[in-house]
C-alpha positions in Angstrom: 123.9 22.9 89.2 126.1 20.0 89.1 128.7 18.9 91.3 132.4 19.5 90.0 134.4 19.0 93.2 136.5 21.9 92.2 137.4 24.8 95.0 135.5 28.2 94.4 137.5 31.1 94.1 135.5 34.1 93.6 134.2 34.0 90.4 136.5 31.4 89.4 136.8 27.3 90.0 140.1 25.4 90.6 141.6 22.1 91.1 145.1 22.6 91.2 145.5 20.5 93.8 146.6 16.1 93.3 144.6 14.9 96.5 141.0 14.4 96.0 138.7 13.3 99.0 135.1 12.1 99.2 132.0 12.6 101.4 130.9 9.3 102.9 127.2 8.1 103.2 127.2 7.5 107.0 124.1 5.4 107.0 125.9 3.1 104.6 129.5 3.7 104.5 129.5 4.2 101.1 132.0 6.7 99.1 130.3 9.3 97.6 130.9 10.9 93.8 132.6 12.8 93.0 136.1 13.3 93.8 136.8 16.7 95.5 140.2 18.4 94.7 141.9 19.4 98.2 142.9 23.1 98.2 146.7 24.2 97.6 148.0 27.1 99.6 148.4 28.6 96.0 144.8 28.6 95.9 144.3 30.0 99.5 146.8 33.0 98.8 144.8 33.7 95.5 141.2 33.6 97.3 142.8 35.8 100.1 144.4 38.2 97.6 141.1 38.6 95.7 138.8 39.0 98.8 141.2 41.8 100.2 141.1 43.6 97.0 137.1 43.1 97.0 137.3 44.2 100.7 137.6 47.8 99.4 134.7 47.9 97.2 132.5 45.8 99.4 133.0 47.9 102.5 131.4 50.5 100.7 128.1 48.8 99.4 125.0 50.3 100.9 123.0 48.4 103.2 120.2 48.1 100.7 122.7 46.5 98.0 123.7 44.0 100.6 120.5 43.1 101.4 119.9 42.3 98.0 123.0 40.2 97.8 121.7 38.5 101.1 118.2 37.8 99.7 119.4 36.4 96.0 121.6 33.7 98.0 118.4 32.7 99.9 116.5 32.4 96.2 119.2 30.7 94.6 119.9 27.9 97.5 116.2 27.6 97.2 116.5 27.2 93.3 118.7 24.2 94.4 115.4 22.4 95.3 115.2 18.5 95.6 119.3 18.4 94.5 120.4 20.0 97.7 117.9 18.2 99.8 118.8 14.7 98.4 122.6 15.4 98.7 122.0 16.8 102.2 120.4 13.6 103.2 123.0 11.3 101.6 126.1 12.8 103.4 124.1 13.6 106.6 122.2 10.4 107.4 119.5 12.7 108.4 115.9 12.9 107.3 114.0 15.1 104.6 112.3 16.5 107.3 115.2 18.1 108.9 116.9 18.9 105.6 114.0 20.9 104.7 114.1 22.5 108.1 117.5 23.5 108.1 117.5 25.1 104.5 114.0 27.1 105.6 116.3 28.4 109.0 119.2 29.0 106.4 117.4 31.0 104.2 115.4 32.9 106.6 118.5 34.2 108.7 119.3 35.5 105.3 116.3 37.4 105.0 116.5 38.5 108.6 120.0 39.9 107.7 119.0 41.8 104.8 115.8 43.3 106.6 118.3 44.3 109.2 120.6 45.8 106.8 117.6 47.7 105.2 116.6 49.1 108.7 120.2 50.3 109.0 119.9 51.0 113.0 122.5 48.2 113.8 125.4 50.4 113.0 124.7 52.0 115.9 125.2 55.7 114.9 126.0 58.4 117.6 126.3 62.0 117.0 128.0 64.5 119.8 127.3 67.6 117.7 130.2 70.1 117.8 129.8 73.0 120.3 132.3 75.8 119.3 131.0 78.3 121.9 131.4 76.3 124.8 133.5 77.3 127.8 136.1 76.6 128.9 136.6 74.6 125.9 134.8 74.4 122.4 133.8 70.9 121.9 134.6 69.2 118.3 132.2 67.6 116.1 132.6 63.6 116.7 130.5 61.0 115.3 130.7 56.9 115.3 129.4 54.0 113.9 130.4 50.2 113.2 132.2 49.6 110.4 133.6 46.3 108.7 136.9 44.7 109.9 138.0 42.9 106.5 138.5 39.2 105.3 136.5 37.0 107.5 137.6 33.0 107.7 134.6 30.7 108.1 134.8 27.1 109.4 132.0 24.9 108.2 130.4 22.8 111.1 129.7 19.1 111.1 126.1 18.9 112.6 124.4 21.5 110.5 125.4 21.3 106.9 123.3 24.1 106.1 122.7 26.6 108.8 126.0 26.6 110.2 128.0 25.8 107.4 128.6 27.5 103.7 125.9 30.3 103.8 124.8 29.9 107.9 125.3 32.2 110.3 128.9 33.1 110.3 128.8 33.6 106.7 125.7 35.6 106.7 126.7 38.0 109.5 130.2 38.8 107.8 128.8 39.3 104.3 125.9 41.5 106.1 128.8 43.7 108.3 130.6 44.1 104.5 133.3 41.5 104.9 134.2 39.2 102.1 134.2 35.5 103.3 136.6 32.6 102.9 134.8 28.9 103.9 136.8 26.2 104.6 133.9 23.5 103.9 133.6 20.9 106.2 134.7 17.4 104.8 131.6 15.6 106.0 129.3 17.1 103.5 131.6 18.3 100.7 128.6 18.1 97.9 126.2 19.9 99.9 128.9 22.7 100.5 129.6 23.1 96.7 126.1 23.6 95.5 125.4 26.2 98.3 128.6 27.8 97.4 127.6 28.0 93.7 124.7 29.4 95.0 126.5 32.1 96.8 128.9 32.8 93.5 125.9 33.0 91.4 123.9 35.8 93.7 127.2 37.4 94.0 127.6 37.8 90.2 123.8 38.7 90.0 123.8 41.7 92.6 127.3 43.1 91.2 129.3 42.3 93.9 132.9 42.4 93.5 135.0 39.5 92.4 136.5 37.7 95.7 133.8 38.6 98.1 133.2 34.8 98.4 135.4 31.8 98.2 135.2 28.2 99.3 137.9 25.8 99.6 138.0 21.8 100.4 140.3 20.1 103.0 139.9 17.1 105.0 142.9 18.2 107.3 144.3 21.2 109.1 146.5 22.4 106.8 144.4 25.0 105.1 142.5 25.8 108.0 145.5 26.8 109.9 146.7 28.6 106.9 143.7 30.6 106.8 143.9 31.6 110.2 147.4 32.7 110.0 147.0 34.3 106.6 147.8 38.2 106.8 144.7 39.1 104.9 142.1 37.7 107.5 141.0 39.6 110.0 138.7 37.5 111.8 137.5 34.0 111.9 134.1 32.2 112.9 134.1 28.7 114.0 131.7 25.9 115.2 132.8 22.6 116.2 134.7 20.9 119.4 136.9 22.4 122.0 139.9 21.0 120.9 139.7 22.6 117.4 138.5 25.6 118.8 141.1 26.3 121.0 143.6 25.5 118.4 142.6 27.9 116.4 142.0 30.5 118.8 145.9 29.8 120.1 147.5 30.1 116.5 145.2 33.3 115.8 146.5 35.0 119.0 150.0 34.3 118.3 150.3 36.0 114.8 152.0 39.3 114.5 148.4 40.9 114.3 146.4 39.1 116.5 143.0 38.5 115.2 139.5 37.4 116.7 138.4 34.1 116.6 134.5 33.6 117.7 134.7 29.7 118.2 131.5 28.2 119.6 132.9 25.0 121.0 130.2 23.0 122.6 128.5 22.8 126.0 127.2 20.3 128.3 123.9 22.9 128.9 123.0 21.6 132.1 119.1 21.2 133.7 118.2 21.6 137.1 114.8 20.3 138.2 113.4 21.6 141.7 111.5 20.0 144.2 108.1 21.6 143.8 107.8 21.0 139.8 109.2 17.4 140.5 106.1 16.7 142.9 103.8 18.4 140.5 104.7 16.7 137.3 108.3 15.1 137.6 107.3 12.0 135.1 106.2 14.7 132.4 109.3 16.5 132.8 111.4 13.3 132.7 110.0 12.0 129.4 110.3 15.7 127.9 114.0 15.6 128.9 114.5 12.1 127.1 113.0 13.7 124.3 115.0 16.5 124.1 118.5 14.4 124.8 117.9 12.1 121.8 116.4 14.5 119.3 118.3 14.6 116.1 120.4 12.0 117.5 121.8 14.0 120.3 123.9 16.3 117.7 123.4 19.6 119.0 125.6 21.7 120.8 122.5 22.7 122.8 121.7 18.9 123.9 121.5 18.6 127.6 123.9 16.5 128.9 123.6 17.2 132.7 120.7 17.0 134.6 120.5 18.1 138.5 117.8 17.1 140.9 117.3 16.5 144.4 116.2 12.8 145.3 112.9 11.7 143.6 112.3 8.2 143.0 109.6 8.7 140.7 111.5 10.7 138.1 114.4 7.9 138.6 111.8 5.6 137.8 110.0 7.1 134.8 113.8 7.5 133.3 114.7 3.9 133.8 111.2 2.7 132.5 111.6 4.7 129.5 115.0 5.2 128.7 115.3 1.9 127.0 112.5 2.6 124.5 114.4 5.6 123.4 115.8 5.6 119.7 118.8 6.0 118.3 120.2 7.2 114.9 122.9 7.5 112.6 125.4 9.5 113.5 127.1 12.3 111.1 130.7 10.4 110.7 132.4 7.5 111.8 134.7 9.9 113.8 132.1 11.3 115.6 130.4 8.0 116.2 133.8 6.7 117.9 134.0 9.9 120.0 130.7 9.2 121.4 131.5 5.4 121.8 134.5 6.5 124.0 132.8 8.7 125.9 130.0 6.8 127.0 132.0 3.6 127.8 134.3 5.7 129.9 131.5 7.4 131.6 130.0 4.0 132.6 132.9 3.3 134.5 131.9 5.6 137.2 128.2 5.8 137.0 125.1 3.6 137.1 123.6 3.0 133.6 119.9 3.8 133.8 118.7 2.7 130.3 120.3 2.2 126.8 117.9 2.7 123.9 117.6 1.3 120.7 120.0 2.0 117.7 118.5 1.2 114.5 121.0 -0.4 111.4 123.3 1.9 109.8 127.0 2.3 109.2 127.6 5.0 112.3 124.5 4.1 114.0 124.2 4.3 118.1 122.0 3.8 120.7 120.8 6.6 123.4 122.8 6.1 126.9 121.4 7.8 130.1 123.6 7.4 133.0 123.0 8.4 136.8 125.0 9.3 139.6 125.2 10.9 143.1 126.5 14.5 143.5 129.5 13.0 146.0 130.7 10.9 142.8 130.0 13.9 140.6 131.9 16.2 142.6 135.0 13.5 142.8 135.4 12.9 139.2 135.7 15.8 137.1 135.8 14.6 133.7 131.7 13.7 134.0 131.7 17.1 133.4 132.9 17.2 130.1 130.6 17.2 126.6 130.0 13.8 125.4 128.2 14.7 121.7 125.4 12.8 121.1 122.1 10.9 122.6 123.5 10.7 126.2 122.8 12.5 129.5 123.8 12.0 133.1 121.5 12.6 136.0 123.1 14.0 139.2 121.1 13.1 142.5 121.9 15.6 145.3 120.5 15.6 149.0 119.9 19.6 149.6 119.4 22.8 148.2 122.7 23.6 149.3 124.6 20.7 147.2 122.3 21.7 144.3 123.8 25.7 144.8 127.5 24.5 145.0 127.3 22.5 141.8 126.0 25.5 139.7 128.8 27.5 141.3 131.2 24.7 140.4 130.1 24.7 136.8 132.3 26.3 134.0 130.9 28.2 131.0 128.1 26.8 128.8 125.8 27.8 126.0 122.7 27.4 128.1 121.6 26.1 131.3 117.5 25.3 131.6 115.7 25.5 135.4 112.6 23.5 135.8 110.6 24.8 138.5 107.3 26.3 140.3 106.6 30.0 140.9 107.8 28.8 144.8 110.8 26.7 143.1 111.9 30.0 141.4 111.3 32.4 144.6 113.1 29.9 146.9 115.8 29.2 144.4 116.6 32.7 143.3 120.2 32.4 144.0 120.8 29.6 141.5 119.2 31.6 139.0 121.6 34.3 139.7 124.4 31.8 139.9 123.2 30.5 136.4 123.2 33.9 134.9 127.1 34.3 135.3 127.6 30.8 133.6 125.7 31.2 130.1 124.7 32.9 127.1 121.0 31.6 127.5 118.9 31.0 130.7 115.6 28.9 129.9 113.0 28.2 132.3 110.4 25.1 131.9 111.6 24.3 128.7 114.7 22.4 127.2 117.9 24.3 125.4 117.6 22.2 121.8 116.0 24.5 119.4 117.9 27.7 118.5 115.8 30.8 117.4 117.0 33.1 114.7 116.1 36.1 115.8 117.1 39.4 117.4 117.0 38.4 121.0 119.0 35.4 120.9 122.3 34.5 122.3 124.1 31.7 121.3 127.7 32.1 123.1 128.7 32.0 126.6 131.8 32.0 128.8 134.8 30.1 128.1 134.9 26.7 127.3 131.5 27.3 125.6 133.3 30.0 123.4 136.2 31.9 123.2 134.3 35.3 123.7 131.3 35.2 125.9 130.4 38.9 124.5 129.1 37.6 121.4 126.3 35.6 119.9 126.9 33.2 116.8 123.3 33.1 116.1 120.8 36.2 115.7 121.3 39.6 114.6 123.6 40.4 117.1 126.3 38.4 115.4 126.8 41.0 112.9 129.3 43.1 115.6 131.6 40.2 115.8 132.8 41.5 112.6 132.8 45.0 112.8 134.6 47.7 114.7 133.7 51.1 116.1 135.1 53.9 114.2 134.8 57.8 115.0 134.8 60.8 112.7 136.1 64.1 114.1 135.2 67.5 112.6 134.2 65.9 109.2 132.2 68.0 107.0 128.6 66.8 105.9 129.6 66.3 102.1 132.5 63.4 103.7 130.3 61.7 106.1 128.8 58.1 105.8 124.9 58.5 105.2 124.3 56.8 108.4 126.2 60.0 110.1 125.1 63.1 107.9 123.2 65.8 109.6 119.6 65.1 107.4 119.8 61.2 108.7 119.0 60.3 104.8 118.3 56.8 105.9 115.9 57.7 108.4 117.7 55.5 111.1 117.5 55.5 114.6 120.5 57.6 116.0 121.9 58.9 119.4 122.2 62.1 119.1 123.6 64.3 121.7 122.7 61.6 124.0 119.1 61.1 122.9 118.0 58.6 120.2 116.1 59.6 117.6 115.5 59.9 113.5 
């Protein structure tokens, strides 16, 4: 496949706009060919018109048909071979191993959702059979299941050019739910986005999906994104990015004449608590694992551990001070992300002690890791220290007592994750801490670190505001599918008119709740 710089609208491509943009190699600052044409509002309208029409066909596709589509997307992404990997590395500054791993994560989640669709029980089919002879009143026959919402707008993320982008988790879960998708590509990786979009387009045609089931538009500003959110054909939004960006989209969506849900994952500081018992047993090992997690991928993960709390422990602090200067930085994804990181760390240095500054390699957007240190009193007096700084930095907060640790946890806002390191005795003594943190996050981790988000059935990648706009959902894992569905009840329908999932003889052989009992 060749890069064209054209917007993909269903089975067509367009470059009607007069403004062109380019990706930048973050390692060198070089502008990368070709030129990509910013989408026009007319192209967006056409994509929305196609998607709305496609929905009437796509919503009725069987789980098996949608599964074939998702698997074909995975196959076509793999068929891009080194062309995709090379463009990914040029646009992100990330190494080949990361590119290969993220491609595998992307195709893996497509196939995971395909398996979910074939099994079929995700629709949550429920049947309350009619009871015409019930006294004093008969009971009507009621059956319900999840049905697709409609057209979904998806915003590609800066830090995952594949797994949270054009064919990433939001797109995959929306297509699995039966919803056409319009993607706004992230301007940091335009070529990677076009290659993947071409793969999706090719898969749609090969599997007989309706024209308009997928589109992708380019823009390096806010016009197309805001128009996408406000377009009357769009019924939900998936977003991964900053708090400022996600909140702006959410506010626009709820101010529409017809408000729509925005599932925005907006980052997190992901607090870590290291308890006294584990500090005494292996504090130095925990310290080094923490440094490795902070600097992994140049800290460009939404699950990067940005704050660590502990009660006074000299050995732990010594280990950090000795090893932080040896940590390795790297190239950040964009100049804007680099600039925000520098501003954030310089601001925090004014109120904290610098424990160690690591090494930065050569590169246009290269940065060094920065590990900071403060006490609980200063932490409490400086609320903006709790704000996320995206990149390889973290703040260690030393408390004096268990009560101060519990109060710090209680004062946390919503986060994606919280991590607690401890012994069995620690967990028993600090049971209240775990109860507090359960109310603050979507994922609670013991004796590990939050970087690394498994794509599976039990994963929750979400959390209370400001981590996300809806703490009841996840953007990773198969539970993500119900973000783009709604329950519909069918009353007194003859069997022939019911969806297969609700018919009497259960032709799909899926698990259903029948008169309050799960059965096949």
